[in-house]
N, C-alpha and C positions, 0 to 999 in steps of 0.2 A: 581493502576490495574485501568483499566474502567472496565466497567460492561462489562461482557462475554454478559447476553441474549443482553442487548443492540448493541453488536457488531455482533450478530451473526444474529440479525436480520436484519440487516442493513448487511448482507452478504449473510442470505440466495439467492436462485435461481439465485447465478452467477455461471457462469464457473468455472472453478479447473486455468485454466489461463488466466492470464488478460492484456489489453495495457497497456501502460503507460495512453495512454487517457483515457481509461475507467475507470481508476483508480480515476484520475483527473475528469471527468465528476462524475463520482461518491463522489466523498468529496467534491469538488465545490471548485475547485481550479485550478490554471494551468497546463500545464502538469511540468513545469520548476521546480516548488511548488516539485512536487513529488522525482524528479532527487536532490531537496534538500535534502528529506527527507533518501533519499538511498546514497547520501556523507555525511551529517553532522549527519546523525540519528539514520544508521543502514536498512533501510531498504533492502530487499534482493532481486537485480533486475537481472534478469537472461540476459546477452547481446548475440545473435544470430546476426553474422557476421557487419560489421560496424555501423549496425544504427537500429537494430532491438531492442527493451527492452520491457520484457514480464516479470510481477509479479506472483506468486502463491499464491493462494487466500489465503491457510495459511498463508507463511509469512506475508500475509497483514493483518492477523487474528492478526498473537502474533504483529504484529508492532504498528499497533490500539487499542491494550491492552495494551499493556507495554507506548505508545506516550505519557501519560502523564506523564513520571516519565524522559522525555530529558526535560533535563534542559541544557541552553548557560552558 
């Protein structure tokens, strides 16, 4: 499990719902990487219509807290 304080500090002051682009920018990765996290590692993404995806802050927090436990 990753350090809760570090994750919480990273996420403080962010809105409750984020776009994929916002998550990608925050984590300094490509948006396609965020999609891979959802597909391969269980990051919960809310899909609205055919092209709109959003990530709840609480889901991102849980993913980041446990992301070091995911292995190929």
